[in-house]
DOFI-313931 format. One record per residue: x, y, z of N, C-alpha, C in turn; residue in one letter; residue number from 1. Coordinates in steps of 0.05 Angstrom, whole numbers, plus 32768, in hexadecimal, padded with zeros to 4 digits. Last residue first. Example, Ala and Ser with C-alpha at 12.3 -4.5 7.8 and 13.67 -1.06 7.14 Angstrom:
2
nxx:nyy:nzz:caxx:cayy:cazz:cxx:cyy:czz:resn:resi
8101:7FD3:808E:8111:7FEB:808F:8102:8001:809D:s:2
8108:7F8E:809C:80F6:7FA6:809C:8108:7FBE:809C:a:1
***
This chain:
269
nxx:nyy:nzz:caxx:cayy:cazz:cxx:cyy:czz:resn:resi
8ACA:8699:8514:8AC5:867E:850D:8AC3:867D:84F1:r:269
8ACF:86CC:8522:8AE7:86BF:8520:8AE4:869F:8514:t:268
8A9E:86E0:852D:8AAD:86EA:8515:8AC4:86D8:850D:l:267
8A92:86C4:855D:8A84:86BF:8543:8A90:86C8:852D:n:266
8AB1:86E1:857F:8ABB:86C1:857D:8AAB:86BB:8560:e:265
8A9C:8712:857F:8ABA:8710:8575:8ABD:86F2:856E:s:264
8A6D:870A:859A:8A6C:8713:857C:8A8B:870E:8572:s:263
8A7F:86F8:85CB:8A70:86E4:85B8:8A70:86EC:85A1:s:262
8A95:8728:85DE:8AA9:8712:85DD:8A9A:86FA:85C8:l:261
8A62:8745:85E1:8A7A:874D:85CE:8A8E:8739:85C9:q:260
8A4B:872A:860B:8A41:872B:85EE:8A55:8734:85DB:s:259
8A6E:8730:8635:8A6B:8712:8628:8A5E:8714:860E:s:258
8A6D:8766:863F:8A83:8758:8635:8A81:873E:8629:a:257
8A36:876B:8649:8A42:8778:8634:8A59:876A:862A:a:256
8A35:874C:8679:8A25:8746:8664:8A2F:8750:864D:l:255
8A5A:876B:869A:8A61:874E:8696:8A4D:8747:867D:g:254
8A3E:879A:86AA:8A50:879B:8692:8A5B:877E:868A:e:253
8A1B:8790:86D1:8A11:8788:86B8:8A26:878C:86A2:l:252
8A3D:8773:870A:8A30:8786:86FC:8A27:877E:86E0:g:251
8A4D:874C:872B:8A63:8751:8717:8A56:876C:8705:e:250
8A24:8745:874E:8A3F:8752:8759:8A4F:8758:8742:q:249
89E4:8757:8748:89F9:874B:873B:8A15:8757:8741:m:248
89C3:875E:8788:89CA:876B:8770:89E1:875A:8762:i:247
89B5:8746:87B6:89AB:8737:879E:89B8:8745:8784:e:246
89C3:8767:87DD:89D3:8751:87D9:89CE:8743:87C1:g:245
8995:878A:87E1:89AC:8791:87D3:89BF:877B:87D0:p:244
8959:8782:87ED:896E:876C:87EC:8986:8775:87DC:n:243
893A:87B1:87EE:893C:879E:8807:8953:878A:8805:l:242
8938:87F5:87D9:8940:87D8:87D7:8943:87C8:87EE:l:241
88FE:881A:87E4:8918:8816:87EC:891E:87F6:87E3:e:240
88D6:8852:87D2:88DD:8839:87CE:88F7:8834:87D8:g:239
889E:887E:87DE:88B9:8877:87E1:88BF:8859:87DD:a:238
8875:88B4:87DC:8878:8897:87D3:8892:8891:87D0:l:237
8861:88E6:880C:8877:88D8:87FC:8870:88BC:87F4:k:236
881D:88F8:8808:8839:8903:8812:884D:88F7:87FE:g:235
87E9:88F8:87FB:87F9:88E1:880E:8813:88E6:8817:f:234
87D8:8922:87E4:87C5:8915:87F6:87D2:8904:8806:a:233
8806:8915:87AD:87F0:8929:87BA:87DE:8918:87CC:l:232
8843:8901:87B7:882B:88FA:87AB:8814:8908:87BB:v:231
8889:8902:87A6:8873:8913:87B2:8858:890A:87A4:r:230
88B4:88CE:87A5:88A7:88E3:8794:888F:88EC:87A8:v:229
88F4:88A9:87A6:88D8:88B3:87B2:88CE:88C7:87A2:w:228
8920:8872:87B1:8912:8885:87A2:88FA:888D:87AC:a:227
895E:884C:87BC:8947:8857:87C4:893B:886C:87B0:q:226
897E:8830:879B:897A:8828:87B7:8961:8830:87C5:l:225
897F:881B:8756:8975:882A:876B:8974:8820:8787:p:224
89C1:8808:8740:89AE:8801:874B:899D:8813:875D:v:223
89F7:8818:8734:89E0:8824:8725:89C3:8818:8729:k:222
8A1D:8805:8755:8A18:87F4:873D:89FD:87FE:872A:q:221
8A1E:8827:877E:8A31:8825:876E:8A2F:8816:8754:p:220
89D6:883E:8782:89F2:8834:878B:8A05:8836:8776:g:219
89AC:8876:877B:89B6:8861:8771:89D3:8858:877E:a:218
896F:8893:8787:8987:8896:8791:8996:887A:878D:f:217
8941:88BE:8767:894D:88A5:876A:8967:88A9:8772:v:216
8904:88E2:8763:8921:88E5:876C:892A:88C6:8774:f:215
88DD:8905:8736:88E0:88EF:8746:88FD:88F0:874C:y:214
88B5:8941:8730:88CD:8933:872F:88CB:891B:873E:p:213
8887:8922:8703:889F:8923:8714:889D:893D:8722:g:212
8871:892D:86C1:886B:891C:86D6:8887:891F:86E9:d:211
885A:896A:869E:8871:8957:86A7:8868:8946:86C0:e:210
881F:896E:8676:8833:8976:868E:8847:8960:8695:p:209
881E:895E:8630:8811:8960:8648:8826:8969:865F:g:208
8828:8950:85FD:882B:896C:8605:8823:8972:861F:d:207
8848:890F:860B:8839:8922:85F9:8842:8941:8600:g:206
8862:890F:864A:8851:8901:8638:8844:8914:8626:t:205
889D:890D:866C:888D:891F:865D:887B:890D:864B:r:204
88B9:8908:86AD:88AE:88FC:8696:889A:890A:8688:v:203
88F4:8914:86D4:88DB:891F:86C6:88D3:890C:86B2:f:202
891E:8907:8709:8913:88FF:86EF:88F9:890E:86EC:i:201
895E:890C:872A:8946:8918:8726:893A:8912:8708:m:200
898D:88E7:874C:8982:88EC:8731:8965:88F9:8734:t:199
89C4:88DD:8776:89A9:88E7:8775:89A2:88EF:8756:k:198
89E4:88A4:878B:89E7:88B6:8777:89C8:88C1:8773:c:197
89D8:889C:87D6:89E4:8895:87B8:89E1:88A8:87A3:g:196
89D6:88B2:8805:89C0:889C:87FD:89C7:888E:87E4:q:195
89FB:88D6:8807:8A00:88C0:8819:89EB:88A9:8815:g:194
8A08:88E5:87C2:89FF:88EB:87DD:8A02:88CF:87F0:t:193
8A24:88FC:8788:8A20:88E6:8798:8A1A:88F1:87B3:q:192
89F9:8929:8760:8A13:8922:8769:8A0B:8907:877B:p:191
89CB:891A:8727:89D6:892B:873C:89F1:891F:8747:g:190
89AC:891E:86E9:89C0:890F:86FC:89CE:8921:8710:v:189
8972:891E:86CF:8984:8936:86D9:899A:8926:86EF:s:188
894F:8906:869D:895D:88FE:86B4:896E:8916:86B8:l:187
8911:8902:867D:8929:8913:867F:8932:890B:8699:v:186
88EF:88DC:864F:88F8:88DE:8669:890F:88EF:866B:m:185
88B5:88E0:8624:88D3:88E8:8627:88D7:88E7:8647:e:184
8885:88C7:85F9:888F:88CA:8615:88AC:88CF:8613:r:183
8849:88CA:85D0:8865:88CB:85D1:8871:88D5:85ED:p:182
880E:88AB:85E0:881E:88C2:85DE:883B:88C0:85DD:e:181
87F5:887B:85EE:8802:887A:85D5:8813:8894:85D0:p:180
8832:8875:8600:881A:886B:860F:87FE:8877:8609:t:179
8870:8860:85E4:885B:8871:85E5:8846:8864:85F4:p:178
88B2:8855:8606:889B:884A:85F5:8884:885C:85F8:v:177
88DD:8892:8606:88CF:8879:8614:88B8:886D:85FB:l:176
8918:88AD:85FD:88FE:88A7:85F2:88F1:8891:85FC:t:175
893B:88D8:8629:8939:88BA:861E:891E:88B8:8615:v:174
896F:8905:863D:8953:8901:8632:8950:88E7:8623:k:173
8997:891B:8676:8992:8909:865F:8974:8904:8657:l:172
89C8:8945:868F:89AB:8942:8688:89A7:892E:8670:t:171
89FD:893B:86BB:89F1:8939:86A1:89D3:8936:86A1:q:170
8A0F:8938:86F0:8A11:8953:86E2:8A02:8954:86C5:g:169
8A2A:88F3:86E9:8A22:890A:86F9:8A24:8924:86E9:p:168
8A14:88D5:86AC:8A27:88DD:86BE:8A1D:88F3:86CC:a:167
89FB:88A9:8685:89EC:88B9:869A:8A00:88C3:86AE:a:166
89F0:8884:864B:8A03:888F:865E:89F3:88A6:866C:a:165
89E2:8845:863E:89D7:8861:863C:89E1:886F:8651:v:164
8A04:881D:864B:89FE:8820:862D:89EC:883D:8628:a:163
8A0C:8814:867D:8A1B:8829:8674:8A15:8830:8655:g:162
89ED:87EC:8695:8A01:87E4:8684:8A15:87F9:867C:l:161
89C6:880F:86AA:89DD:87FE:86BF:89F0:87F1:86AD:r:160
89AD:8821:8680:89B9:882F:8692:89CF:8823:86A3:l:159
8999:87ED:866D:89AD:87FE:865B:89BB:8811:866F:n:158
8974:87E4:8695:898D:87D3:8693:89A0:87DF:8682:y:157
894D:880B:868E:895A:8807:86A5:8973:87F7:86A6:f:156
893E:8802:8654:894A:881B:865F:895B:8816:8679:l:155
8922:87D3:865F:893B:87D3:864E:894A:87ED:8653:t:154
88F9:87E7:867F:890B:87D1:868B:8926:87D3:867A:l:153
88DD:8811:8661:88EB:8814:867D:88FD:8803:8684:p:152
88F1:8810:861C:88DD:8809:8633:88E8:880D:864C:d:151
890A:8840:85F0:890D:882C:8603:88F3:8826:8616:y:150
8926:884C:85B0:890C:884E:85C0:890F:8839:85D7:v:149
8952:886C:8588:8952:885B:859D:8936:8862:85AD:p:148
8938:8886:8547:8948:8884:855C:8941:886E:8573:g:147
88FA:887A:853B:8909:888E:8537:8920:8894:854A:q:146
88CE:884C:852D:88E6:884D:853B:88F8:8862:8532:l:145
8886:885E:8529:88A3:885F:851D:88BB:8860:8532:p:144
8854:8835:8544:8866:884C:8544:8880:884B:853B:v:143
8810:8824:8541:882F:881C:8536:883E:8837:8536:e:142
87DD:8804:8567:87E9:881B:855A:8805:8811:8551:s:141
87C2:87D5:8577:87B5:87F0:857E:87C2:8805:8570:d:140
87B3:8795:8569:87C1:87A9:8562:87B7:87C5:8565:k:139
8798:8772:85A1:8797:877A:8584:87A7:8792:8580:r:138
8793:8736:85CA:87A2:874D:85C4:879F:8758:85A5:l:137
8759:871C:85E1:8770:8719:85CD:877A:8733:85C7:e:136
873D:8726:8623:873F:8726:8606:8757:8725:85F8:r:135
873B:8723:865A:8748:870D:864B:8747:870C:862D:s:134
874D:8765:8660:8745:874E:866D:874D:8735:865E:d:133
8760:877F:8622:8754:8786:863B:8747:876B:864A:v:132
879D:878E:85FA:8783:877F:8602:877B:8785:861F:g:131
87C5:87A9:85CB:87B7:87AA:85E1:87A0:8799:85E3:r:130
8801:87B8:85A9:87EC:87A5:85AA:87E0:87A9:85C6:w:129
882A:87E0:8581:881E:87DE:859C:8806:87CE:859B:v:128
8867:87D9:8562:884D:87D2:855F:8842:87CD:857B:e:127
8898:8804:8549:8890:87F5:8560:8873:87F1:855D:v:126
88C4:8801:850F:88AA:8808:851C:88AA:87F9:853A:v:125
88E6:87EF:84E6:88EE:8806:84F6:88D4:8813:8503:q:124
88E4:87BE:84CF:88D4:87D2:84C1:88D8:87ED:84D2:r:123
890A:87A4:84EC:890E:87A3:84CD:88FA:87B7:84C2:s:122
88FE:87A8:8522:8915:87B7:8516:8914:87B6:84F8:y:121
88C7:87AD:8542:88CC:87A2:8527:88E5:87B2:851F:d:120
88B5:879F:8583:88C7:87AE:8575:88CF:879E:855B:f:119
8877:87A4:859F:8885:8793:858F:8899:87A1:857C:r:118
8859:87AB:85DD:8869:87BB:85C8:8879:87A7:85BA:y:117
881B:879D:85F9:8835:8791:85EE:883F:87A3:85D9:e:116
87F1:879B:862F:87FC:87A9:8618:8813:879D:8612:k:115
87B6:8790:8652:87CC:8787:864B:87D7:8791:8632:s:114
878F:879D:8689:879A:87A7:8674:87B3:8799:866B:v:113
8752:8793:86AF:8771:8787:86A8:877B:8790:868E:r:112
872C:87C3:86C8:8731:87AF:86B3:8750:87AD:86B1:q:111
8721:87EF:86EE:8716:87D2:86F0:871D:87BD:86DC:g:110
873E:8817:86D3:8722:881A:86D4:8716:87FF:86D7:k:109
8774:87EC:86CB:876A:8809:86C4:874E:8805:86C2:k:108
87AF:87CA:86D9:8791:87CD:86DE:878A:87E5:86D6:y:107
87E0:87A9:86B2:87D8:87BB:86C8:87B8:87BC:86C7:f:106
8818:8794:868E:87FD:8789:8698:87F6:879D:86B2:r:105
8842:879B:8657:8838:87A9:866E:881A:879B:8674:e:104
887A:8781:8631:885F:8780:863D:8859:8791:8652:r:103
88A4:8787:85FB:889C:8793:8615:887F:878F:861C:y:102
88D5:876B:85D4:88B9:876C:85D9:88B6:8774:85F7:l:101
8909:8782:85CA:88FC:8770:85B5:88DE:8771:85BA:l:100
893A:87B5:85D6:891F:87A9:85DC:8912:8799:85C6:p:99
897D:87AA:85DD:8969:87AF:85CD:894C:87A4:85D3:k:98
89B6:87B9:8600:899F:87AB:8602:8988:87B9:85F2:l:97
89F8:87BC:85EC:89E1:87CD:85F3:89C8:87B9:85F1:r:96
8A29:87A2:85D7:8A26:87AD:85F6:8A0E:87C1:85FA:g:95
8A16:878C:85A5:8A2A:87A0:85AB:8A2D:87B1:85C4:g:94
89D9:8773:85C2:89E8:8779:85A9:89FD:8791:85AA:e:93
89AD:8751:85E1:89C5:875E:85E4:89D7:8760:85CF:l:92
8967:8759:85E3:897C:874E:85D4:8997:875D:85D9:a:91
892E:874D:860D:8945:875B:8601:895A:874B:85F2:m:90
88F0:8753:8623:88FF:8742:8617:8913:8750:8608:e:89
88CD:8766:8660:88DD:8770:8646:88EE:8758:863D:s:88
8896:8778:8683:88A8:8765:867B:88B5:876B:8662:e:87
8870:878C:86BE:887F:8794:86A8:8895:8780:869E:y:86
8833:8780:86E1:884D:877A:86D9:8858:878B:86C1:s:85
880E:879E:86FE:880F:8783:8703:882A:8777:86F8:e:84
8817:87DF:8719:8818:87CE:8703:8819:87B0:8709:p:83
87E1:87F9:8741:8800:87EC:8742:87FE:87DA:8725:l:82
87AD:8809:8747:87C0:881D:8741:87E0:8811:873B:f:81
8791:87DC:8756:8788:87EC:873A:879E:87FE:8734:k:80
87A4:87CE:8787:87A8:87BF:8772:87A5:87CD:8758:k:79
8799:87E7:87B5:87A3:87F6:87A3:87AC:87E8:8787:l:78
8780:87C2:87D6:876F:87D5:87C9:877C:87E7:87B1:l:77
87AC:87AE:87EE:87A1:879F:87D6:878F:87B0:87C8:q:76
87B4:87C3:881E:87BB:87D2:8808:87B8:87C6:87EE:w:75
87AC:87A1:8846:8795:87AE:883E:879C:87C1:8824:a:74
87E6:877A:882C:87CF:877C:883E:87B8:878A:8835:g:73
8809:879D:87F6:8809:878F:880F:87EF:8792:881E:q:72
880A:8797:87AB:8802:87A6:87C6:8804:8792:87DC:a:71
883C:8789:8782:882B:877D:8791:8821:878E:87AB:a:70
8860:8783:8740:8858:8793:8758:883F:8788:8765:g:69
8897:8772:8719:887D:876E:8724:8876:877F:873B:t:68
88BE:8772:86DC:88B7:877E:86F5:889B:8779:86FF:f:67
88F1:8751:86BD:88D4:8752:86C4:88D3:8760:86DD:r:66
8919:8743:8683:8914:8750:869B:88F8:8753:869F:a:65
8939:8714:865F:8921:871C:8668:8921:872B:8681:r:64
896A:870E:8626:8961:8713:8645:8946:8719:864A:y:63
899B:86F6:85FE:8980:86FA:8605:8978:86FC:8621:r:62
89CD:86DF:85F5:89C9:86FC:85F3:89AF:8702:85F3:d:61
89B0:86A1:85F5:89CA:86AD:85EC:89C4:86D0:85E5:p:60
897C:86A3:8622:8988:8699:860B:89A3:86A8:8605:g:59
896A:86B9:8651:8959:86A6:8647:8965:869F:8628:v:58
8979:86D5:8692:8985:86D0:8673:8974:86B6:8668:r:57
8952:8702:86B0:8958:86E9:86AD:8965:86E4:868F:q:56
8945:872E:86E8:8954:872D:86CF:895E:870E:86C9:l:55
8913:8756:870A:8926:873D:870A:892D:873C:86EC:s:54
88F4:8772:8740:8904:8778:8729:8918:8763:8720:l:53
88BA:877C:8769:88D3:8769:8761:88DD:8772:8743:h:52
889C:879F:879C:88A3:8799:877F:88BC:8789:877B:v:51
8868:87A6:87CB:8883:8799:87C6:8885:8799:87A4:r:50
8848:87D7:87F3:884A:87C8:87DA:8866:87BD:87D9:a:49
8847:87EF:8823:882D:87ED:8815:8830:87DD:87FC:v:48
8870:87FA:884D:8869:87DF:8841:884E:87DC:8834:d:47
8852:882B:8879:8867:881B:8870:885D:8801:885F:d:46
8832:886A:8874:882B:884C:8872:8844:883E:8868:f:45
8834:889F:8873:8839:8890:888C:8839:8875:888B:f:44
8845:889F:882E:883E:88AF:8845:8849:88A2:885F:g:43
8852:885E:8821:8843:8873:8816:883A:8883:882D:l:42
8884:8831:8809:8879:8840:881E:8867:8854:8810:s:41
889D:87F5:87EC:8895:8810:87E8:8885:881B:8803:l:40
88D9:87CF:87E2:88C0:87D5:87F3:88B9:87F2:87EF:r:39
88F4:87A3:87B0:88F0:87BB:87BA:88D1:87BE:87CE:y:38
8922:8772:879A:8906:877A:87A8:8907:8794:87B9:q:37
893E:8756:8760:893E:876B:8776:8924:876F:8780:l:36
8962:8725:874A:8944:8728:8752:8948:873A:8769:d:35
898A:870B:8711:8984:8720:872A:8968:871F:8730:e:34
898E:86E2:86F1:89A7:86F2:86F7:89A4:8703:8711:l:33
897B:86A3:86E8:8972:86B8:86F3:8988:86C9:86FD:n:32
898C:8684:86A6:8994:868D:86C3:8986:86A3:86CE:a:31
8988:8668:8678:8973:866F:8686:8978:8672:86A4:r:30
89BE:8656:8668:89AD:866C:8657:8995:8676:8663:d:29
89CB:862F:8689:89DC:8649:8689:89CC:865F:867E:a:28
89A8:8608:8679:89A8:8615:8693:89B5:862F:8696:a:27
89BB:85FC:8647:89A1:8609:864B:89A0:861B:8666:a:26
89EC:85E8:8657:89EE:8600:8643:89D2:860D:8648:a:25
89DD:85BB:8675:89ED:85D1:8684:89ED:85E8:8672:p:24
899C:85A6:8660:89B6:85A5:865B:89C5:85BA:866A:s:23
8964:8593:868A:896E:85A5:8674:898B:85A3:8676:a:22
894D:8577:86B2:8955:8566:869B:8963:857A:8686:g:21
891E:85A6:86C6:892F:8590:86CC:8934:8580:86B3:a:20
8929:85E8:86A9:8918:85D3:86B0:892A:85BE:86B7:q:19
894B:8623:86C4:8948:860E:86B3:893A:85F6:86BA:a:18
8925:865B:86DC:8937:8646:86E2:8936:862F:86CC:w:17
8913:8685:86B1:890B:8670:86C6:8923:8660:86C7:g:16
8995:8857:86F7:8987:8849:86F7:8992:8842:86DD:l:15
8996:8852:870A:89B0:8859:8704:89BB:883D:870B:f:14
8953:8850:86F0:8966:8844:86FD:8985:884C:86F5:a:13
8921:885A:86DD:8939:8871:86D9:8951:8865:86EA:v:12
88FD:8830:86E7:8904:8835:86CC:891E:8844:86CA:l:11
88F2:883A:871C:8902:8821:8716:890D:8826:86F9:l:10
88D5:8867:871D:88EA:8866:872C:88F9:884D:8728:w:9
88AA:885B:86F6:88C0:886F:86F2:88D9:886A:86FE:v:8
888A:8835:870D:8897:882D:86F3:88AC:883F:86F1:g:7
8875:8853:8735:8883:8838:873C:8895:8832:8722:v:6
885C:887B:871E:8872:8882:8731:8881:8868:8734:i:5
8835:8866:86FC:884A:8872:86F1:8861:8878:8702:r:4
8816:8850:8722:8820:883B:8710:883A:884A:8703:i:3
8801:887B:873F:8815:8869:874D:8824:8857:8737:i:2
87DC:888E:871D:87F5:889E:871F:880C:888B:872B:m:1
***
């Protein structure tokens, strides 16, 4: 359950450095744009885990987003409930980020599970590959691409770009990558509060019951400042941003503007 909670409250956001000797152009293409750190508390227990969310430019109009989580101190026992990492390779086209490859690594029943979602736009499908422990990944399933399908990280940054609109008073439904059942996220965007813009979220998986509600409070640049959900037997699982000064000051709109400018320049050549 915790893996879903941690993933969801980042996902609904309003929700390498260049090697030595690299040319200035290569250095610009491999820039770390943002590295956000969150602290999680569970019930009466503070600082049970830390999570990082980073964005890196890896080439012209190509970006890599990465989310990692690690339990603190004695809470290392929660390792099997926390995601090891999420990672998404994305292409910026026409002001929107398109997922190309999405990876998940987590622990399930004592095993380290790796999954890859490979987006094949030429065939209009998403291939799902899966591996356990150190075994080679094998193709598990194939899902048709019927309209936009997002992984959590690509959705997060498209919300911040404004490519996926979510205005106060609006209810938004988004198709997520399957698990393998189809998934849908429903966001109900609320008003501005002293903690930020309040949003309530539910996640639907197949014909099963809804997960949630999850509550996210976002700042002016649509970055989650706080988030929480009720957890049976523990009370409240909450997260807070520790380094708001690391948020990109120019915002993600600059990425979309640079992409459109680049496309215009290519057309005039």
